[in-house]
N, C-alpha and C positions, 0 to 999 in steps of 0.2 A: 818387737821393734814396731811393726804395723798397730798392734794393740796400744802401746805407748803414745803413739802419734795420734791415733783416733779417738782415744779416750782421756786425753790430757786435758784438763779444764782448762778455759780460756775465758776472758771477759765477753758478757752477752749483750753489750751495748748496741752491738750492729743488728741481732736478732730482733730486740725490743724495738727499736726505730723502726725497722723494716716492718714487724706487725702492725704498726700503726700506720705507717704509709699504705701498707698492702690493703688494710681493711678499708680504709678511706677510698682508695681507688676502687676496690670491686663494689664498694656502695655507689661511687659515681657512674662505673660500668652498669649497673643494675638500673639506676634510676635513669639514666643517659638513655638506656634502651627504650624506655617509655616516651620520653618526652621529644627524642629526635624522630619518632615515629618507625624507628627499626623494628619493633615489636609488630606493629600494624602491618608494615609491608612484609615482612617475613613471616609471621605465625598466625595472623589473624586475617588478611584478605585471602591467601589463597586455598582453595578448596580442600587441600592436602599438602603435605610436605614430602620431597623426596629425602626419606633417612637413610643413615648409614644401612647398608644391605644385612638384614638380620634383625634390624630394630623398627620394622615396619609398625609394629604394634604402638609404637612410641609416637603418638600424635600430641599436636599442642591442644591443650584445654579449650573447650568450646567457649564460646561468648566472650566475656572480658577476662577469662580466666586467666591468661597468660600476663595481664597486667598486673593481677594480683600475685602471680607466681615471682615475677621480676620485682615486686615491691618487698615481699617477703624475702628475697634474696638480699635486697639492699640492706633490711633490717640485720640480716646475719653478717652483712659486711660491717655494720656499725657495731656489732657485738663484737667482731674481730678485732676492730681498732681500738675499743676500749678493754678489752681482754675480758668481756664477761661471759661466762660459760663458754670459755675459749674453744674448747674441744668440741662441744655441740655444734658451737656455731659454725666453724671452719668444715667440718665433716658435713653436715648439711649442705652449707654452700657448693662444696665440691661435688655432691652428688646431683644437686639440682641444677648446677652449670654443665656437668657432664651431659644430663639428660637433654638439656637444650642443645648441645653441640651434636648429639647424636640423632635428634628428631628432626634435623635439617642441616643439608649442606648446600642450600642455594647460596648461602652468604658464608661459605668455607674460607677461613682464615686460619694460617698456621698459629696465628699469637692466641686464638680461641683454645687451642689445642696446648699450647704453652701455658696458659692459665691452668688448666685441669691440671697438669704436672706440678705446677708450684703450688697449687692447692694440696695437693695430694702430700707433698714434702712438708708443707705448714702443719699439716694435720699431725706429723709425727715429731716436731720439733716444738721444744719447750717454750715457747713465745709468749706465754703469759705467767713469767716467773717474776717479772718485775714490771713497775708502772703499770698494774693492770687492777681491774675490779677484783679479779679472781684472788690475785697476791693479798690484797687489802682484806677480802672477806676470809681467806684461808692463809694465814700468814707463815704456815710451814711451808709453803710451796715456793715461798720467795727466795730468790738466788739472784747472787750478781754475776754468775758463771754458767757454762755450759760446755760440753763434750765439743772437741774440735770437729768431729764428724759434722755437727749441725751447720757449720760454716762451709766446709768442703762440699758437701752433697750439694749445696746450692752451686758453687763455683765449677764444680764439674758439669753439672747440668747445662750452664750457661756455656762452658767450653764447647760442649756438644753441638748446642744450638749454633752457635756462631760459626763453628768450623765448617760444619756441613752446609750451612748457608753461604758460606765463601766458596767452598769447593764445587757446589752447583752452579757457580756462576761461571765456570770455565766450559764455556760452550760457545760454539761461532756465533749464535745471535746476540748473545751478552756481549762478547769481546769486540765485536764489529759496531758496537753501539746501536744496534736494532732496537733493542729492548728498550733502553734508556729514551730513544728518539719518540718512540710510540708512548711510552709513559708519560712523556713531558708533553705530547702534542694534545693530550686531553686535559692539560694544566694551562692550556695557552690562554685561557680568559681568566687566569687568576691576576688580581690587582698587584702591581708593583713588580712581582717575582716572574709572572706569567710569560713575559715576553723574553726577558732574559734564558729562561730555561728552554728557549726553542733554538738557541745558537749551538754549534756544534762542539764548542769548547765545554759548553755545560754538559752535554751528553759525554763527553769524554771524562770529565771530572766524575760525574754520576757513576759510571761505568766502573772506573778503578778505584775510586774511594769506596765503593760499595764492597768490591773484593778485599781491598786492604784493611779497611775497618773491621769485616768480619772476622778474618783472618787473626789480627793483630791485637784485638783489644783487650781479650783477656790476658795474654802473656803480658802486654804493658801495664796493665792493672795490677798485676802482680808484682811486678818490679817496682821498687820503691823510688829508683830516681827518675821513672817515666810514669809513676803513677798520676801525678798531678796533671799533665800535660794530656795523658789517655783522658783522663775526666773531663777536661774542657772539650777535647775533640767529641767525646760521647754527649756532651751537652749539645754541641752544635750539630751532629749526627742526627740524634733524636729528635731536636726540636724542627729540623728541616723536615724529618718523615713526618713529624705531627702536623704542620702546616700543609706540606705538599701533599702528602698521601692521607691525611684526616683518618688514621686508625686508632681512634679512641684514646684509651689509658695507656697503652702498651710502651709508647717512647717514655712515659714517666715512670711506668714500672720498671723499664730497663735502666733508668737513672737511678732508682732506687736500689737496684742491686748493687750498686757502686758501693755500698755500705759495708757490705761483705770484705772489700778488698782494701779499705783504710784501716789504720791502727785504730785499736779500740779506744785509745786515749782520745784520738781526735774526734771519734764520733761521740763519746761521752762528753768533752767540752762544748761541743756545738749543741747537742740536743738534749742531753740529760746531765746539767751540771751538777744536780744535787746527789747523783748517783756514785756511791763508792766503786772506784776503779780497782776491778780483780787483778791483782799482783801474784797470785799464788802459782804454783805448778804442780798442782795435785794430779795424780793419774788413777781414776775413779773407774774401774772396769767391771761392769754390771754381768749377772749371771747370764743374760740374754745377749750377751756380746755375738756368740757366734751365730744365732739366729739373725741379729742385725746385720752383720758383715755378710752374710751368703745372701739375703734377702737384696742389699744394695749392691752387691756384685750381679745377681741375676738382673736386677732393674737396670743396672747400666749397661749389661751385655745388650739387653733389649733394645734400649737407646739407640745403641751404636749399630744395632743389626738392622733395625727399621728403615734409616736413611739409605742402606746400601742394598735393600732387597731388589730394587729395580733393575741392577745389574743382572740379576739371575731370571729375570723375565724378559720374554721374546720382545722385540721391538723396541723404539724409543719412548721413553716415560713421556715426553713432551706431546705426544700422539696419542698412546694409549691410557694415559693417567694412571696406569697400573704401578704401583708404588710410588704415588705422588703425594698424598696424605700422609702426614705425621712424618715427614722427611725433611722438613726445613728448606723446601724449595720455594722459596720466597720470590714475588714478582718476577718470575722468569719468562712468562709467556703471556701473550694475549690470543684470544681464540675468538674467532667468528664464524658463522655457517648457518645452514638451513638443513632441516630434515622434513620428511614427509612421511607420515605413517599410514599403511594401507593394510585394512583388515579384510580378511577373506572368510565367510562362513564355510566351514568344512562340509556341511550336508548341501546346501544349495549353491555354494560356489559364488553367491552374491559378494560383491566388493563395496567397500565403504572407505572414502578418504577420510581420514581424520582432520578435523579444524582443530589444530593445539590450542587456538585462544579460547576454544570451550572448556578446556581443561584446567590450562595453567596460567600463572599471573605473568604480568610483564617481566618482573624481576625472574621467575622461574624459566621464562622462554630461551635465555641465553645458555642455561644450563642444560635445558634438555636438547638443544641442538648441538651442543658440542661435547658433552661429556657422556663416554661409552656406558658408563653404570646406570647413569640415569636413563639413558635411552633404553637400557635393558628393563629398568624398573618401569619405565611407562608403558612398556609392552606388555609385562607381567600385571600392570594395572587394566589395561584393556582386557587382557584375557580373563581376568576376574570379573569386571565388570559384565561382560557379556556370558560369563559361567552362570551370574546370579539369573540371567535371564533363560538359562537352560540353553544357550547356543555354544557350540565348539567352534573356535576361530584360529586362523593361522595369523601372524602379524609381521610384517615386513616394512623395512625402514631403509630408505633411499634419502640421502643426504652428503653434503660436501663440507668440508672444514678447511679453515685456513689457519695456520698456525704463524704468528709475528708477521702477517701480512703477506705471507708466502702464496703461491699459487694453490687455489682449493683443490682438494682432493676427496675423492670419496671416501667416508670412514668406515662404513658398516657394509657387509655382503647383502645387498639387497634380494639375494635368492634364499637367505637362512628365515626360517620362521623363528622369531625371536621369542614366540610364546611357549615354544617348547624347549629353547637352549636354557641349559643348566648354566648358573655361574660358578665360575672358577675363582674361589676365593684367595688362591694363593699362587694362581698362575695367570697366563694369557688367554683371551676370549680368542678362539679361532675364527669368529665371525667378524673380528676386526681385520680390514685390509691394511697390506703393508703399507708403511708411512713414507719411506725414501724422502725424508725431510733434507738430508744431505747426500745427494747422489755423489759417488766416488769417495765417499768418507772411509 
């Protein structure tokens, strides 16, 4: 039964149109990073970047290298859109985008991670089988159908993203509108909408629309009778996010996903009027179907496990950040704080107070003062710098952090030598002090 459902042939109009839109969007994301100054601020101006731990060797290219890097990514985006050497283009873009994701986390965004996953999924889908240069040059690959799993792998991925995004919002600071209030306060100077967004009723709407939309949008898009209204709600929701939060291509990518929920005939009539509509009901089971099903199962188990892992790590993820990334915890908190690093030479006991601005950019400053993993990485960088001079040191950090404008509390045990602390990849860092964010909880 499962094989028949997964490998039943269905019309591929949605996938073909999505490929075109997706290619255009990743092209715009690539060139947009150049012209908006994102590359300059994030990858060029800093002397070094805070990478994902274990990828310290993955630093930006020197000089103007990252501008050329993103220009090449833009070319691959156009190749995806046109369906020219599609597999090479999408795999190459995926590798390059993943590398930029891993080489810096000052501008971390859940959407950047989502783009990696969608690129990886698109790399295995037959998205160049119609209305592409590949199909024109190689007519034998041309097809108006695809296996049913090609549609459902996207839908299930989206369901995981939206569901965990909704569940993560069920915590006090979101439910009492604290988060919405602080998010909107920074948008007070926006023309027309800025003043409106400061009202309590706006904060209430944002709070509960955020929870409700994320939880219900996928089921409502799947149901024929609610699909049209759910799509209109999606347009409003994502355009609001685009205008207010200015998060690049991702609201429009989210709207493009709606193609997989509508009837193939509807998609074809709007976008591919000359395409023949597939009306067959063939079931084509390939020899590699067991491998495909097994890999798909493993993939989705991992996707469900990652957002749950913070429940098995000591203390609150809002405080420790342990289990925060790759978990669809979107716009849940704001942090502010300060930190002082003290270097002590082991042999002479000479003390050096570190001036952070000598090492990090303005953009990096907020990250290094509030994120435990970045604090540890900076301590390791100091250790390496002094080791190159033949000096063994101890590094101590002392600072306070406020979560969602709560009372500032000390984050790091200032008696622990972070230079000698080992990073616990899968658990809690014992040099972090308890949060006690919600006393009596």
